[in-house]
DRENTORKOL-3810 file (N, C-alpha, C; in nm, 4 decimals):
REM DRENTORKOL-3810
@n.u->-1.4102; n.v->0.0095; n.w->0.4327; ca.u->-1.3615; ca.v->-0.0785; ca.w->0.3290; c.u->-1.2261; c.v->-0.0270; c.w->0.2783
@n.u->-1.1359; n.v->-0.1202; n.w->0.2534; ca.u->-1.0044; ca.v->-0.0869; ca.w->0.1988; c.u->-0.9946; c.v->-0.1445; c.w->0.0581
@n.u->-0.9493; n.v->-0.0593; n.w->-0.0351; ca.u->-0.9308; ca.v->-0.1006; ca.w->-0.1742; c.u->-0.7871; c.v->-0.0704; c.w->-0.2141
@n.u->-0.7477; n.v->-0.1241; n.w->-0.3293; ca.u->-0.6164; ca.v->-0.0917; ca.w->-0.3863; c.u->-0.6377; c.v->-0.0415; c.w->-0.5290
@n.u->-0.5445; n.v->0.0443; n.w->-0.5725; ca.u->-0.5571; ca.v->0.1019; ca.w->-0.7060; c.u->-0.4200; c.v->0.1518; c.w->-0.7510
@n.u->-0.3922; n.v->0.1317; n.w->-0.8787; ca.u->-0.2678; ca.v->0.1862; ca.w->-0.9338; c.u->-0.2757; c.v->0.3387; c.w->-0.9378
@n.u->-0.1638; n.v->0.4027; n.w->-0.9151; ca.u->-0.1601; ca.v->0.5489; ca.w->-0.9148; c.u->-0.1957; c.v->0.6068; c.w->-1.0507
@n.u->-0.1865; n.v->0.5263; n.w->-1.1551; ca.u->-0.2119; ca.v->0.5728; ca.w->-1.2913; c.u->-0.3606; c.v->0.5682; c.w->-1.3270
@n.u->-0.4433; n.v->0.5114; n.w->-1.2394; ca.u->-0.5879; ca.v->0.5070; ca.w->-1.2622; c.u->-0.6516; c.v->0.6359; c.w->-1.2110
@n.u->-0.7615; n.v->0.6747; n.w->-1.2750; ca.u->-0.8302; ca.v->0.7970; ca.w->-1.2357; c.u->-0.8949; c.v->0.7815; c.w->-1.0982
@n.u->-0.8924; n.v->0.8889; n.w->-1.0197; ca.u->-0.9620; ca.v->0.8856; ca.w->-0.8907; c.u->-1.1127; c.v->0.8749; c.w->-0.9122
@n.u->-1.1789; n.v->0.8128; n.w->-0.8154; ca.u->-1.3241; ca.v->0.8013; ca.w->-0.8170; c.u->-1.3786; c.v->0.8491; c.w->-0.6839
@n.u->-1.5028; n.v->0.8919; n.w->-0.6842; ca.u->-1.5646; ca.v->0.9417; ca.w->-0.5618; c.u->-1.5582; c.v->0.8421; c.w->-0.4468
@n.u->-1.5823; n.v->0.7148; n.w->-0.4787; ca.u->-1.5879; ca.v->0.6158; ca.w->-0.3712; c.u->-1.4495; c.v->0.5678; c.w->-0.3266
@n.u->-1.3416; n.v->0.6302; n.w->-0.3754; ca.u->-1.2072; ca.v->0.5965; ca.w->-0.3279; c.u->-1.1909; c.v->0.6328; c.w->-0.1806
@n.u->-1.2601; n.v->0.7361; n.w->-0.1364; ca.u->-1.2447; ca.v->0.7807; ca.w->0.0019; c.u->-1.1076; c.v->0.8425; c.w->0.0222
@n.u->-1.0415; n.v->0.8034; n.w->0.1301; ca.u->-0.9083; ca.v->0.8539; ca.w->0.1614; c.u->-0.8074; c.v->0.7784; c.w->0.0753
@n.u->-0.7347; n.v->0.8530; n.w->-0.0059; ca.u->-0.6369; ca.v->0.7922; ca.w->-0.0982; c.u->-0.4976; c.v->0.8047; c.w->-0.0373
@n.u->-0.4343; n.v->0.6880; n.w->-0.0123; ca.u->-0.3058; ca.v->0.6847; ca.w->0.0566; c.u->-0.2028; c.v->0.6111; c.w->-0.0293
@n.u->-0.0953; n.v->0.6806; n.w->-0.0630; ca.u->0.0159; ca.v->0.6178; ca.w->-0.1335; c.u->0.0943; c.v->0.5362; c.w->-0.0308
@n.u->0.1131; n.v->0.4064; n.w->-0.0586; ca.u->0.1804; ca.v->0.3184; ca.w->0.0362; c.u->0.3069; c.v->0.2574; c.w->-0.0261
@n.u->0.3826; n.v->0.3413; n.w->-0.0917; ca.u->0.5082; ca.v->0.3009; ca.w->-0.1550; c.u->0.6213; c.v->0.3821; c.w->-0.0926
@n.u->0.7362; n.v->0.3211; n.w->-0.0796; ca.u->0.8523; ca.v->0.3921; ca.w->-0.0273; c.u->0.9076; c.v->0.4931; c.w->-0.1279
@n.u->0.8990; n.v->0.4573; n.w->-0.2550; ca.u->0.9517; ca.v->0.5434; ca.w->-0.3607; c.u->0.8373; c.v->0.6118; c.w->-0.4346
@n.u->0.8639; n.v->0.7340; n.w->-0.4796; ca.u->0.7631; ca.v->0.8067; ca.w->-0.5565; c.u->0.7439; c.v->0.7384; c.w->-0.6922
@n.u->0.6187; n.v->0.7249; n.w->-0.7375; ca.u->0.5915; ca.v->0.6582; ca.w->-0.8666; c.u->0.6527; c.v->0.7344; c.w->-0.9850
@n.u->0.7066; n.v->0.6585; n.w->-1.0779; ca.u->0.7673; ca.v->0.7185; ca.w->-1.1973; c.u->0.6618; c.v->0.7838; c.w->-1.2847
@n.u->0.7000; n.v->0.8963; n.w->-1.3431; ca.u->0.6165; ca.v->0.9615; ca.w->-1.4430; c.u->0.4995; c.v->1.0408; c.w->-1.3882
@n.u->0.4927; n.v->1.0584; n.w->-1.2570; ca.u->0.3820; ca.v->1.1345; ca.w->-1.1984; c.u->0.4388; c.v->1.2497; c.w->-1.1164
@n.u->0.3872; n.v->1.3678; n.w->-1.1426; ca.u->0.4264; ca.v->1.4845; ca.w->-1.0641; c.u->0.3480; c.v->1.4828; c.w->-0.9332
@n.u->0.4122; n.v->1.5271; n.w->-0.8271; ca.u->0.3464; ca.v->1.5259; ca.w->-0.6962; c.u->0.2154; c.v->1.6033; c.w->-0.6973
@n.u->0.2138; n.v->1.7139; n.w->-0.7699; ca.u->0.0915; ca.v->1.7944; ca.w->-0.7723; c.u->-0.0198; c.v->1.7296; c.w->-0.8557
@n.u->0.0148; n.v->1.6304; n.w->-0.9366; ca.u->-0.0857; ca.v->1.5645; ca.w->-1.0214; c.u->-0.1507; c.v->1.4422; c.w->-0.9563
@n.u->-0.0875; n.v->1.3874; n.w->-0.8544; ca.u->-0.1440; ca.v->1.2686; ca.w->-0.7903; c.u->-0.2448; c.v->1.3106; c.w->-0.6840
@n.u->-0.3680; n.v->1.2730; n.w->-0.7064; ca.u->-0.4750; ca.v->1.3051; ca.w->-0.6112; c.u->-0.4664; c.v->1.2049; c.w->-0.4967
@n.u->-0.4072; n.v->1.2518; n.w->-0.3856; ca.u->-0.3938; ca.v->1.1651; ca.w->-0.2689; c.u->-0.4101; c.v->1.2491; c.w->-0.1428
@n.u->-0.4456; n.v->1.1817; n.w->-0.0354; ca.u->-0.4615; ca.v->1.2491; ca.w->0.0923; c.u->-0.3370; c.v->1.2360; c.w->0.1788
@n.u->-0.2612; n.v->1.1277; n.w->0.1573; ca.u->-0.1453; ca.v->1.1044; ca.w->0.2420; c.u->-0.0466; c.v->1.0126; c.w->0.1702
@n.u->0.0787; n.v->1.0202; n.w->0.2125; ca.u->0.1823; ca.v->0.9313; ca.w->0.1628; c.u->0.2482; c.v->0.8668; c.w->0.2837
@n.u->0.2184; n.v->0.7419; n.w->0.3069; ca.u->0.2755; ca.v->0.6694; ca.w->0.4205; c.u->0.3879; c.v->0.5789; c.w->0.3701
@n.u->0.4999; n.v->0.6423; n.w->0.3359; ca.u->0.6093; ca.v->0.5663; ca.w->0.2756; c.u->0.6697; c.v->0.4642; c.w->0.3706
@n.u->0.6571; n.v->0.4862; n.w->0.5016; ca.u->0.7104; ca.v->0.3896; ca.w->0.5974; c.u->0.6327; c.v->0.2581; c.w->0.5962
@n.u->0.5136; n.v->0.2580; n.w->0.5370; ca.u->0.4377; ca.v->0.1334; ca.w->0.5254; c.u->0.4768; c.v->0.0540; c.w->0.4015
@n.u->0.5573; n.v->0.1122; n.w->0.3162; ca.u->0.6080; ca.v->0.0380; ca.w->0.2015; c.u->0.7106; c.v->-0.0645; c.w->0.2480
@n.u->0.7318; n.v->-0.1664; n.w->0.1694; ca.u->0.8323; ca.v->-0.2681; ca.w->0.2030; c.u->0.9707; c.v->-0.2028; c.w->0.2092
@n.u->1.0541; n.v->-0.2534; n.w->0.2983; ca.u->1.1898; ca.v->-0.1992; ca.w->0.3125; c.u->1.2680; c.v->-0.2166; c.w->0.1822
@n.u->1.3725; n.v->-0.1381; n.w->0.1694; ca.u->1.4583; ca.v->-0.1445; ca.w->0.0510; c.u->1.5129; c.v->-0.2867; c.w->0.0326
@n.u->1.5568; n.v->-0.3469; n.w->0.1415; ca.u->1.6130; ca.v->-0.4818; ca.w->0.1359; c.u->1.5086; c.v->-0.5835; c.w->0.0898
@n.u->1.3870; n.v->-0.5714; n.w->0.1435; ca.u->1.2815; ca.v->-0.6651; ca.w->0.1072; c.u->1.2399; c.v->-0.6461; c.w->-0.0388
@n.u->1.2297; n.v->-0.5219; n.w->-0.0824; ca.u->1.1938; ca.v->-0.4956; ca.w->-0.2223; c.u->1.2969; c.v->-0.5549; c.w->-0.3172
@n.u->1.4248; n.v->-0.5361; n.w->-0.2841; ca.u->1.5308; ca.v->-0.5901; ca.w->-0.3711; c.u->1.5274; c.v->-0.7424; c.w->-0.3720
@n.u->1.5085; n.v->-0.8029; n.w->-0.2558; ca.u->1.5025; ca.v->-0.9491; ca.w->-0.2490; c.u->1.3850; c.v->-1.0012; c.w->-0.3322
@n.u->1.2687; n.v->-0.9386; n.w->-0.3175; ca.u->1.1476; ca.v->-0.9847; ca.w->-0.3855; c.u->1.1581; c.v->-0.9658; c.w->-0.5371
@n.u->1.1995; n.v->-0.8484; n.w->-0.5801; ca.u->1.2176; ca.v->-0.8210; ca.w->-0.7224; c.u->1.0937; c.v->-0.8447; c.w->-0.8071
@n.u->0.9751; n.v->-0.8289; n.w->-0.7500; ca.u->0.8469; ca.v->-0.8491; ca.w->-0.8197; c.u->0.8359; c.v->-0.9890; c.w->-0.8811
@n.u->0.8926; n.v->-1.0870; n.w->-0.8118; ca.u->0.8885; ca.v->-1.2265; ca.w->-0.8569; c.u->0.7705; c.v->-1.2969; c.w->-0.7887
@n.u->0.6619; n.v->-1.3240; n.w->-0.8611; ca.u->0.5432; ca.v->-1.3859; ca.w->-0.7998; c.u->0.5714; c.v->-1.5198; c.w->-0.7313
@n.u->0.6783; n.v->-1.5878; n.w->-0.7712; ca.u->0.7125; ca.v->-1.7134; ca.w->-0.7058; c.u->0.7556; c.v->-1.6919; c.w->-0.5603
@n.u->0.7980; n.v->-1.5703; n.w->-0.5279; ca.u->0.8401; ca.v->-1.5368; ca.w->-0.3916; c.u->0.7283; c.v->-1.4699; c.w->-0.3117
@n.u->0.6082; n.v->-1.4610; n.w->-0.3685; ca.u->0.4978; ca.v->-1.3861; ca.w->-0.3092; c.u->0.4656; c.v->-1.4300; c.w->-0.1661
@n.u->0.4529; n.v->-1.5580; n.w->-0.1433; ca.u->0.4167; ca.v->-1.6088; ca.w->-0.0110; c.u->0.5221; c.v->-1.5694; c.w->0.0939
@n.u->0.6470; n.v->-1.5859; n.w->0.0586; ca.u->0.7557; ca.v->-1.5498; ca.w->0.1511; c.u->0.7659; c.v->-1.3980; c.w->0.1654
@n.u->0.7415; n.v->-1.3254; n.w->0.0560; ca.u->0.7410; ca.v->-1.1785; ca.w->0.0638; c.u->0.6398; c.v->-1.1323; c.w->0.1670
@n.u->0.5174; n.v->-1.1852; n.w->0.1596; ca.u->0.4133; ca.v->-1.1440; ca.w->0.2538; c.u->0.4540; c.v->-1.1755; c.w->0.3975
@n.u->0.5102; n.v->-1.2909; n.w->0.4193; ca.u->0.5537; ca.v->-1.3295; ca.w->0.5538; c.u->0.6544; c.v->-1.2275; c.w->0.6090
@n.u->0.7526; n.v->-1.1930; n.w->0.5271; ca.u->0.8555; ca.v->-1.0967; ca.w->0.5697; c.u->0.7980; c.v->-0.9554; c.w->0.5846
@n.u->0.7111; n.v->-0.9185; n.w->0.4931; ca.u->0.6486; ca.v->-0.7852; ca.w->0.4957; c.u->0.5593; c.v->-0.7712; c.w->0.6189
@n.u->0.4813; n.v->-0.8732; n.w->0.6492; ca.u->0.3943; ca.v->-0.8688; ca.w->0.7674; c.u->0.4785; c.v->-0.8530; c.w->0.8938
@n.u->0.5944; n.v->-0.9140; n.w->0.8961; ca.u->0.6848; ca.v->-0.8985; ca.w->1.0108; c.u->0.7301; c.v->-0.7527; c.w->1.0226
@n.u->0.7610; n.v->-0.6894; n.w->0.9086; ca.u->0.7980; ca.v->-0.5472; ca.w->0.9093; c.u->0.6820; c.v->-0.4604; c.w->0.9578
@n.u->0.5609; n.v->-0.4937; n.w->0.9144; ca.u->0.4444; ca.v->-0.4126; ca.w->0.9512; c.u->0.4183; c.v->-0.4130; c.w->1.1011
@n.u->0.4538; n.v->-0.5199; n.w->1.1680; ca.u->0.4332; ca.v->-0.5278; ca.w->1.3135; c.u->0.5129; c.v->-0.4218; c.w->1.3884
@n.u->0.6137; n.v->-0.3647; n.w->1.3239; ca.u->0.6961; ca.v->-0.2608; ca.w->1.3878; c.u->0.6435; c.v->-0.1201; c.w->1.3594
@n.u->0.5258; n.v->-0.1101; n.w->1.2986; ca.u->0.4706; ca.v->0.0204; ca.w->1.2590; c.u->0.3292; c.v->0.0421; c.w->1.3156
@n.u->0.3127; n.v->0.0310; n.w->1.4464; ca.u->0.1776; ca.v->0.0377; ca.w->1.5043; c.u->0.1069; c.v->0.1720; c.w->1.4845
@n.u->0.1810; n.v->0.2828; n.w->1.4837; ca.u->0.1151; ca.v->0.4137; ca.w->1.4693; c.u->0.0494; c.v->0.4302; c.w->1.3328
@n.u->0.1224; n.v->0.3957; n.w->1.2270; ca.u->0.0675; ca.v->0.4083; ca.w->1.0928; c.u->-0.0510; c.v->0.3133; c.w->1.0723
@n.u->-0.0390; n.v->0.1924; n.w->1.1242; ca.u->-0.1478; ca.v->0.0950; ca.w->1.1108; c.u->-0.2710; c.v->0.1402; c.w->1.1885
@n.u->-0.2495; n.v->0.1995; n.w->1.3039; ca.u->-0.3600; ca.v->0.2509; ca.w->1.3841; c.u->-0.4316; c.v->0.3647; c.w->1.3106
@n.u->-0.3544; n.v->0.4512; n.w->1.2475; ca.u->-0.4094; ca.v->0.5620; ca.w->1.1683; c.u->-0.5028; c.v->0.5076; c.w->1.0600
@n.u->-0.4575; n.v->0.4030; n.w->0.9894; ca.u->-0.5380; ca.v->0.3444; ca.w->0.8824; c.u->-0.6616; c.v->0.2758; c.w->0.9386
@n.u->-0.6456; n.v->0.2002; n.w->1.0473; ca.u->-0.7610; ca.v->0.1326; ca.w->1.1088; c.u->-0.8682; c.v->0.2336; c.w->1.1488
@n.u->-0.8261; n.v->0.3433; n.w->1.2103; ca.u->-0.9217; ca.v->0.4466; ca.w->1.2531; c.u->-0.9911; c.v->0.5105; c.w->1.1332
@n.u->-0.9146; n.v->0.5408; n.w->1.0295; ca.u->-0.9725; ca.v->0.6022; ca.w->0.9101; c.u->-1.0700; c.v->0.5070; c.w->0.8415
@n.u->-1.0358; n.v->0.3780; n.w->0.8375; ca.u->-1.1209; ca.v->0.2788; ca.w->0.7699; c.u->-1.2547; c.v->0.2605; c.w->0.8407
@n.u->-1.2609; n.v->0.2912; n.w->0.9678; ca.u->-1.3874; ca.v->0.2822; ca.w->1.0420; c.u->-1.4820; c.v->0.3955; c.w->1.0019
@n.u->-1.4254; n.v->0.5053; n.w->0.9530; ca.u->-1.5024; ca.v->0.6241; ca.w->0.9183; c.u->-1.5472; c.v->0.6267; c.w->0.7722
@n.u->-1.4585; n.v->0.5800; n.w->0.6822; ca.u->-1.4866; ca.v->0.5887; ca.w->0.5392; c.u->-1.3977; c.v->0.4938; c.w->0.4600
@n.u->-1.4186; n.v->0.4906; n.w->0.3299; ca.u->-1.3377; ca.v->0.4048; ca.w->0.2429; c.u->-1.1927; c.v->0.4519; c.w->0.2416
@n.u->-1.1036; n.v->0.3560; n.w->0.2232; ca.u->-0.9606; ca.v->0.3833; ca.w->0.2092; c.u->-0.9160; c.v->0.3183; c.w->0.0784
@n.u->-0.8342; n.v->0.3887; n.w->0.0021; ca.u->-0.7758; ca.v->0.3307; ca.w->-0.1186; c.u->-0.6252; c.v->0.3415; c.w->-0.1082
@n.u->-0.5585; n.v->0.2251; n.w->-0.1101; ca.u->-0.4127; ca.v->0.2222; ca.w->-0.1123; c.u->-0.3661; c.v->0.2374; c.w->-0.2556
@n.u->-0.2801; n.v->0.3344; n.w->-0.2782; ca.u->-0.2259; ca.v->0.3600; ca.w->-0.4109; c.u->-0.0879; c.v->0.2967; c.w->-0.4241
@n.u->-0.0627; n.v->0.2366; n.w->-0.5400; ca.u->0.0660; ca.v->0.1728; ca.w->-0.5675; c.u->0.0995; c.v->0.1930; c.w->-0.7145
@n.u->0.2250; n.v->0.1686; n.w->-0.7510; ca.u->0.2655; ca.v->0.1897; ca.w->-0.8904; c.u->0.3042; c.v->0.0617; c.w->-0.9635
@n.u->0.3148; n.v->-0.0488; n.w->-0.8950; ca.u->0.3575; ca.v->-0.1749; ca.w->-0.9584; c.u->0.2647; c.v->-0.2134; c.w->-1.0727
@n.u->0.3222; n.v->-0.2749; n.w->-1.1753; ca.u->0.2418; ca.v->-0.3226; ca.w->-1.2886; c.u->0.1580; c.v->-0.4440; c.w->-1.2509
@n.u->0.2117; n.v->-0.5272; n.w->-1.1639; ca.u->0.1427; ca.v->-0.6487; ca.w->-1.1197; c.u->0.0364; c.v->-0.6094; c.w->-1.0169
@n.u->-0.0892; n.v->-0.6243; n.w->-1.0542; ca.u->-0.1997; ca.v->-0.5804; ca.w->-0.9686; c.u->-0.2346; c.v->-0.6805; c.w->-0.8589
@n.u->-0.1736; n.v->-0.7989; n.w->-0.8621; ca.u->-0.2052; ca.v->-0.9019; ca.w->-0.7625; c.u->-0.0913; c.v->-0.9280; c.w->-0.6648
@n.u->0.0294; n.v->-0.8876; n.w->-0.6999; ca.u->0.1464; ca.v->-0.9173; ca.w->-0.6178; c.u->0.2258; c.v->-0.7894; c.w->-0.5925
@n.u->0.1785; n.v->-0.7082; n.w->-0.4995; ca.u->0.2493; ca.v->-0.5856; ca.w->-0.4635; c.u->0.2226; c.v->-0.5533; c.w->-0.3175
@n.u->0.2983; n.v->-0.4596; n.w->-0.2620; ca.u->0.2864; ca.v->-0.4353; ca.w->-0.1185; c.u->0.1503; c.v->-0.3774; c.w->-0.0781
@n.u->0.0827; n.v->-0.3041; n.w->-0.1653; ca.u->-0.0496; ca.v->-0.2512; ca.w->-0.1317; c.u->-0.1503; c.v->-0.3649; c.w->-0.1129
@n.u->-0.1436; n.v->-0.4645; n.w->-0.1986; ca.u->-0.2314; ca.v->-0.5811; ca.w->-0.1878; c.u->-0.1999; c.v->-0.6571; c.w->-0.0590
@n.u->-0.0713; n.v->-0.6738; n.w->-0.0305; ca.u->-0.0307; ca.v->-0.7437; ca.w->0.0921; c.u->-0.0732; c.v->-0.6646; c.w->0.2155
@n.u->-0.0586; n.v->-0.5324; n.w->0.2118; ca.u->-0.0994; ca.v->-0.4484; ca.w->0.3246; c.u->-0.2493; c.v->-0.4585; c.w->0.3483
@n.u->-0.3269; n.v->-0.4569; n.w->0.2420; ca.u->-0.4718; ca.v->-0.4725; ca.w->0.2538; c.u->-0.5050; c.v->-0.6075; c.w->0.3182
@n.u->-0.4405; n.v->-0.7133; n.w->0.2712; ca.u->-0.4640; ca.v->-0.8463; ca.w->0.3287; c.u->-0.4308; c.v->-0.8481; c.w->0.4780
@n.u->-0.3190; n.v->-0.7880; n.w->0.5145; ca.u->-0.2775; ca.v->-0.7819; ca.w->0.6537; c.u->-0.3818; c.v->-0.7096; c.w->0.7393
@n.u->-0.4277; n.v->-0.5953; n.w->0.6915; ca.u->-0.5255; ca.v->-0.5172; ca.w->0.7682; c.u->-0.6635; c.v->-0.5819; c.w->0.7693
@n.u->-0.7025; n.v->-0.6462; n.w->0.6600; ca.u->-0.8311; ca.v->-0.7162; ca.w->0.6586; c.u->-0.8351; c.v->-0.8224; c.w->0.7674
@n.u->-0.7235; n.v->-0.8883; n.w->0.7913; ca.u->-0.7167; ca.v->-0.9903; ca.w->0.8973; c.u->-0.7214; c.v->-0.9270; c.w->1.0354
@n.u->-0.6637; n.v->-0.8065; n.w->1.0478; ca.u->-0.6562; ca.v->-0.7388; ca.w->1.1775; c.u->-0.7836; c.v->-0.6632; c.w->1.2124
@n.u->-0.8576; n.v->-0.6197; n.w->1.1112; ca.u->-0.9801; ca.v->-0.5417; ca.w->1.1368; c.u->-1.0885; c.v->-0.6371; c.w->1.1700
END
C-alpha cells in the first residue's frame, strides 16, 4: 500500500518505508529530524513544471499529465518503489500545504495505476 503524508506530521508504525519525493528540502525541518528512509528527489516535479504549476489547483489536471510524462523517464526509481511496495507499506512525504494537489498525490495516483 502507498500512502502520502506531510513531512510535518508525526511518523507512525504503519508508515512503512518513508520516502521524501520532493526536489527541494522542506522548509523548517533539519535533515536529522525528518524520519525517512530515502529521499528520491528525482521523482519530484521538475523545476520548470513546479514553476508553471505554482500550486494552482485549476492547473491540476494538466500538471498531472505533464508530471506523468516526466515520470516515464525515471524507470529505475519507479521500479525501486514498485518492488518496495510489494514487500511493505510505503509513505510518500511532501511539504505542500495543499494535501490534495501535490506531486506526492500525483505520484501515488500514477503508481496505483501501474501496480
